[in-house]
C-alpha positions in Angstrom: 6.8 27.7 -21.9 4.4 29.3 -19.4 4.1 28.3 -15.8 0.4 28.1 -14.8 0.6 26.9 -11.1 2.8 24.5 -9.1 4.1 22.0 -11.6 1.5 22.8 -14.3 2.8 24.4 -17.5 1.5 25.2 -21.0 3.1 25.3 -24.4 1.7 27.1 -27.5 2.8 24.8 -30.4 2.7 25.6 -34.1 3.1 22.9 -36.8 4.4 24.4 -40.1 2.2 24.4 -43.2 4.5 22.1 -45.2 4.4 19.5 -42.5 0.6 19.7 -42.3 0.3 19.4 -46.0 2.6 16.4 -46.2 0.7 14.6 -43.5 -2.6 15.5 -45.1 -1.4 13.9 -48.4 -0.3 10.8 -46.6 -3.7 10.5 -44.9 -5.6 11.1 -48.2 -3.4 8.4 -49.9 -4.2 6.0 -47.1 -7.9 6.6 -47.2 -7.9 6.3 -51.0 -6.4 2.8 -50.8 -9.1 1.5 -48.5 -12.1 3.5 -49.7 -14.8 1.7 -51.7 -16.4 4.4 -53.9 -19.1 3.8 -56.5 -17.7 4.1 -60.1 -14.0 3.8 -59.0 -11.8 0.8 -58.7 -10.1 0.5 -55.2 -7.3 3.1 -55.0 -8.2 4.8 -58.2 -10.5 7.6 -56.9 -9.2 11.2 -57.5 -7.6 12.7 -54.4 -9.9 15.8 -54.8 -12.9 13.5 -54.6 -11.6 11.7 -51.5 -10.8 15.0 -49.8 -14.3 16.2 -50.3 -16.1 13.0 -49.2 -13.8 12.3 -46.2 -13.0 15.9 -45.1 -14.0 15.3 -41.5 -12.1 12.0 -41.1 -9.0 13.5 -42.9 -9.0 16.5 -40.6 -9.4 14.3 -37.5 -6.7 11.9 -38.6 -4.2 14.6 -39.4 -4.7 16.3 -36.0 -4.4 12.9 -34.2 -1.2 12.1 -36.1 0.5 15.5 -35.8 -0.3 16.6 -32.3 1.6 13.9 -30.3 4.6 14.2 -32.6 4.8 18.0 -32.4 4.3 17.9 -28.6 7.0 15.1 -28.2 9.4 17.1 -30.4 8.9 20.3 -28.3 9.2 18.4 -25.0 12.5 16.9 -26.1 13.8 20.2 -27.3 13.1 21.8 -24.0 14.2 18.7 -22.0 10.9 18.5 -20.1 9.8 15.5 -18.0 6.1 15.3 -18.5 3.9 13.7 -15.9 0.5 12.3 -16.8 -1.5 13.0 -19.9 -1.4 16.5 -21.4 -4.6 18.5 -21.9 -4.9 19.7 -25.5 -6.9 22.9 -26.1 -7.3 25.8 -28.6 -6.7 23.6 -31.6 -6.7 25.7 -34.8 -6.6 23.9 -38.1 -7.5 25.7 -41.4 -6.6 24.4 -44.8 -3.4 26.2 -46.0 -2.5 27.4 -42.5 -0.2 26.0 -39.8 -1.8 23.7 -37.2 -1.8 25.4 -33.8 -2.7 24.1 -30.4 -2.0 24.6 -26.7 -0.8 21.8 -24.4 -1.2 22.0 -20.7 0.7 19.4 -18.6 2.6 18.8 -15.4 6.3 18.2 -15.2 8.3 16.4 -12.6 9.6 18.9 -10.0 13.2 20.1 -10.1 14.8 20.8 -6.8 18.2 21.1 -5.2 19.1 18.5 -2.6 19.9 20.1 0.8 22.1 18.4 3.5 21.1 14.8 4.0 24.2 13.5 5.7 24.3 13.7 9.5 20.6 14.3 10.1 20.0 14.5 13.8 17.5 11.9 15.1 16.7 10.4 18.5 17.8 6.8 18.8 18.6 4.4 21.6 19.8 0.8 21.3 17.2 -1.5 22.9 17.7 -3.0 26.3 16.2 -6.4 27.1 15.5 -7.2 30.7 14.8 -10.5 32.4 11.2 -9.3 32.8 10.9 -8.9 29.0 12.1 -12.5 28.6 9.7 -13.8 31.3 6.8 -12.2 29.5 7.7 -13.8 26.2 8.2 -17.1 28.0 4.7 -16.7 29.5 3.3 -16.2 26.0 5.1 -19.3 24.7 3.7 -21.3 27.6 0.2 -20.0 26.8 0.5 -21.3 23.2 1.6 -24.7 24.5 -1.1 -25.0 27.2 -3.3 -28.2 27.5 -7.0 -28.0 28.2 -8.7 -30.7 30.2 -12.4 -31.2 30.6 -13.9 -30.5 34.0 -17.1 -31.9 35.5 -20.0 -29.5 35.1 -20.2 -26.7 37.7 -20.7 -22.9 37.7 -17.9 -21.0 35.8 -15.3 -19.3 37.8 -12.5 -16.8 37.1 -9.7 -18.6 35.3 -12.0 -21.3 33.8 -12.1 -21.8 30.1 -15.7 -21.9 28.7 -16.5 -23.6 25.5 -19.5 -21.7 24.1 -21.7 -21.5 21.0 -22.9 -17.9 20.3 -24.7 -15.9 17.7 -25.4 -12.2 17.4 -29.0 -11.1 18.0 -28.5 -7.4 17.2 -25.9 -4.6 16.9 -24.1 -5.8 13.7 -25.1 -5.7 10.1 -23.7 -9.1 9.3 -24.8 -11.8 11.7 -22.1 -13.5 13.7 -22.1 -17.1 14.8 -19.5 -19.5 16.3 -20.1 -23.0 17.4 -17.1 -23.6 19.6 -15.5 -20.5 21.0 -13.0 -20.8 23.9 -13.3 -17.9 26.4 -11.0 -17.7 29.4 -12.8 -15.9 32.1 -10.7 -13.0 33.5 -8.0 -13.3 30.9 -6.3 -10.0 29.8 -7.5 -10.4 26.2 -11.0 -11.4 27.2 -13.5 -8.5 27.0 -14.8 -7.9 30.5 -18.5 -8.2 29.4 -17.9 -11.8 28.4 -16.3 -12.6 31.8 -19.1 -10.8 33.8 -21.9 -12.5 31.9 -20.5 -16.0 31.7 -19.4 -16.2 35.3 -21.7 -18.4 37.3 -23.2 -20.1 34.2 -23.0 -23.9 34.0 -22.7 -26.2 30.9 -26.0 -26.5 29.2 -27.3 -23.1 30.3 -28.1 -20.3 27.8 -28.3 -16.5 28.2 -28.6 -13.3 26.2 -26.3 -10.4 27.0 -24.6 -7.3 25.6 -20.9 -6.9 24.8 -19.5 -3.5 24.2 -16.3 -3.6 22.1 -13.4 -1.1 22.7 -13.0 1.7 20.2 -9.6 0.4 19.2 -10.8 -3.2 18.8 -8.9 -5.1 16.1 -11.9 -5.8 13.9 -13.2 -2.5 12.5 -16.8 -3.8 12.1 -17.0 -4.4 15.8 -14.9 -1.5 17.2 -17.0 0.7 19.5 -20.2 -1.2 18.9 -22.5 -2.9 21.5 -23.6 -6.3 20.2 -26.2 -8.5 21.8 -25.4 -12.2 21.8 -27.3 -15.4 22.6 -24.7 -17.8 24.2 -24.8 -21.4 25.4 -22.1 -22.9 27.6 -21.3 -26.3 26.0 -18.4 -27.4 28.2 -16.0 -26.4 31.0 -12.2 -26.8 30.6 -9.2 -26.1 32.8 -6.1 -24.7 31.3 -2.9 -26.4 32.3 0.4 -24.6 31.6 3.6 -26.6 31.0 6.2 -26.4 33.7 9.2 -24.1 32.8 12.2 -26.4 32.8 14.8 -27.9 30.5 12.3 -30.5 29.2 9.9 -27.7 28.2 12.8 -26.0 26.2 13.6 -29.3 24.5 10.0 -30.0 23.6 9.4 -26.7 21.8 12.6 -26.5 19.8 16.3 -27.4 19.3 17.3 -26.2 22.8 19.3 -28.1 25.4 18.2 -26.1 28.4 15.8 -23.5 29.6 18.7 -21.1 29.8 19.5 -21.6 26.1 15.9 -20.9 25.3 16.1 -17.7 27.3 19.2 -16.6 25.4 17.4 -17.2 22.1 14.5 -15.2 23.3 16.8 -12.4 24.3 18.4 -12.3 20.8 15.0 -12.3 19.1 13.6 -9.6 21.3 16.8 -7.5 20.7 16.5 -7.9 16.9 12.7 -7.1 17.0 13.2 -3.9 19.1 16.3 -2.8 17.2 14.4 -3.0 13.9 11.5 -1.0 15.5 13.9 1.6 16.9 15.8 1.9 13.6 12.5 2.1 11.6 11.3 5.0 13.8 14.7 6.7 13.3 14.5 6.2 9.6 11.0 7.7 9.5 12.2 10.6 11.5 15.0 11.3 9.1 12.5 11.2 6.2 10.2 13.7 7.9 13.1 16.0 8.5 14.2 15.8 4.9 10.7 16.6 3.7 10.5 19.6 6.1 13.8 20.8 4.7 12.9 20.6 1.0 10.2 23.0 -0.3 9.0 22.3 -3.8 5.7 21.8 -5.7 4.4 18.3 -6.3 2.4 17.3 -9.5 -1.3 16.8 -8.8 -1.0 13.5 -10.8 1.5 12.1 -8.2 -0.8 13.3 -5.4 -3.9 11.7 -6.9 -2.0 8.4 -7.5 -0.7 8.3 -3.9 -4.2 9.1 -2.4 -5.6 6.3 -4.5 -2.9 3.9 -3.3 -3.5 4.9 0.3 -7.3 4.4 0.0 -6.9 1.0 -1.8 -4.5 -0.1 1.0 -7.0 0.9 3.7 -9.8 -0.9 1.9 -7.7 -4.1 1.5 -6.9 -4.0 5.2 -10.6 -3.6 6.1 -11.6 -6.4 3.7 -9.0 -8.7 5.4 -10.6 -7.9 8.7 -13.9 -9.1 7.4 -15.6 -5.8 6.5 -17.9 -5.9 3.5 -16.4 -2.9 1.7 -19.1 -3.0 -1.0 -21.6 -1.7 1.6 -19.4 1.3 2.5 -20.8 4.7 1.4 -18.0 7.1 2.2 -17.9 10.8 1.3 -15.1 10.5 -1.2 -14.5 14.3 -1.4 -13.9 14.2 2.4 -11.7 11.0 2.1 -9.5 12.7 -0.5 -9.3 15.9 1.4 -8.3 14.0 4.6 -5.6 12.0 2.8 -4.1 15.0 0.8 -1.5 16.4 3.2 -0.1 13.0 4.1 0.0 12.0 0.4 1.9 15.2 -0.5 4.5 14.4 2.1 4.9 10.8 1.0 5.3 11.9 -2.6 8.0 14.4 -1.6 9.7 11.8 0.5 9.8 9.4 -2.5 11.2 12.1 -4.8 13.9 13.1 -2.3 15.0 9.5 -1.6 15.2 8.8 -5.4 17.4 11.8 -5.9 19.7 10.8 -3.0 19.9 7.3 -4.4 20.9 8.7 -7.8 23.5 11.0 -6.3 25.0 8.2 -4.2 24.7 5.6 -6.9 22.5 3.3 -4.7 21.0 0.6 -6.8 19.3 -2.8 -6.2 21.3 -5.7 -7.4 19.8 -8.6 -9.4 20.7 -10.9 -6.5 18.7 -8.8 -4.1 15.7 -8.7 -6.4 15.9 -12.5 -7.0 16.1 -13.2 -3.3 12.9 -11.1 -2.7 11.1 -13.0 -5.5 12.2 -16.3 -4.0 10.9 -15.2 -0.6 7.5 -14.3 -2.0 7.4 -17.5 -4.1 8.0 -19.6 -0.9 5.4 -17.7 0.9 2.8 -18.1 -1.9 4.0 -21.7 -2.7 4.6 -20.9 -6.4 7.4 -21.8 -8.7 10.1 -19.1 -8.7 10.5 -19.0 -12.5 6.8 -18.6 -13.1 6.3 -15.9 -10.5 9.3 -14.0 -11.8 7.9 -14.1 -15.4 4.6 -12.9 -14.1 6.2 -10.1 -12.2 8.3 -9.0 -15.2 5.1 -8.8 -17.3 2.9 -6.9 -14.9 5.6 -4.5 -13.6 5.9 -5.9 -10.1 9.6 -6.7 -10.6 10.3 -3.0 -11.2 8.3 -2.1 -8.0 10.3 -4.7 -6.0 13.6 -3.2 -7.3 12.3 0.3 -6.4 11.4 -0.8 -2.9 14.8 -2.4 -2.4 16.5 0.8 -3.6 14.4 2.9 -1.1 15.3 0.5 1.8 19.0 0.7 0.9 18.8 4.5 0.7 17.1 4.7 4.1 19.8 2.4 5.6 22.5 4.6 4.1 20.9 7.7 5.7 20.5 5.9 9.1 24.2 4.9 9.1 25.3 8.4 8.5 22.7 10.1 10.8 23.7 11.7 14.1 21.9 9.5 16.7 20.9 11.4 19.9 20.3 9.2 22.9 17.1 9.9 24.7 17.6 7.8 27.8 
């Protein structure tokens, strides 16, 4: 076996004459059975006649039958783990001679695991302050706010305007909303809306420009200046509920405001602990990738790039972007994704090898629980969804994901956490 580059290898394979002749006779016999030749009953034409008339088909069929078998035999003999589809070249097939060909292919990389226990990572247990709880309470109050109509007058800071608006220019796809609530001066209200709506009264219309931030949540609007035609339809005043024990009882199974605050504290701690641990786990993976140098098959890299691009496009579509109108430079896209894809593939291979060494496996109960969770989310029968996932391979991907998460948890538990505070 010759190494070409990275994980790409080639094999020169020879199929012995006797095996070629045996396969040729089998193919000739098969064609003789089905061939309808003038002057001969089905299956009774002389083999020499069939060989002459169907020489090209026989040659092709013999090659197609023998190549994969010979390659598979050689691969098993040399204990190779092929990746992707082999490229077959230099096929030499002359009557009375061995069949020869060259197979070029990639193999799964072999590498030695370095140290993975006790990886040093920065980590701090989260601290939840009263200010954090106050902020979350304020957000809950906002969600339970009441809006009352106010007699028509010019809009002021803090008012909630009910507006109808449509885009005039600045976007490819027209935008229109009939009843949009805009709170003037609110933190999440774009300043251009506040500035242009301030002083308008119900019934008045106006055209104005709105420049969206570069990091705006909807990609089709991020960084763009859009001209809107807006009409103020009504004026409302936001009334926040009073923070007291009654408020706590109204929003959930809490006996007092203090009990609600404690629940918020626990939830905030769990959220931030998960985020901190996720950051630490990612840091462990990055360190392991840096510590292991080995070649990665191009097949794996291409697959990962495709997965990353598809995930990005799905996210853009979910944000309302018409991806059919995108005209990206795909060569540039692939080049931009390559380095990250290589690291992700390496990480996956390293984690799989650690899982194998430590005998970390997903249990059937864990896989079932995840399928049940998805079934509840999608409101589908569990049995039907599990059958579907078993057929399309999703069940295997779920098991693989669970194994990865358990491996990351294993590495985090045994990491050396360095406090940064």
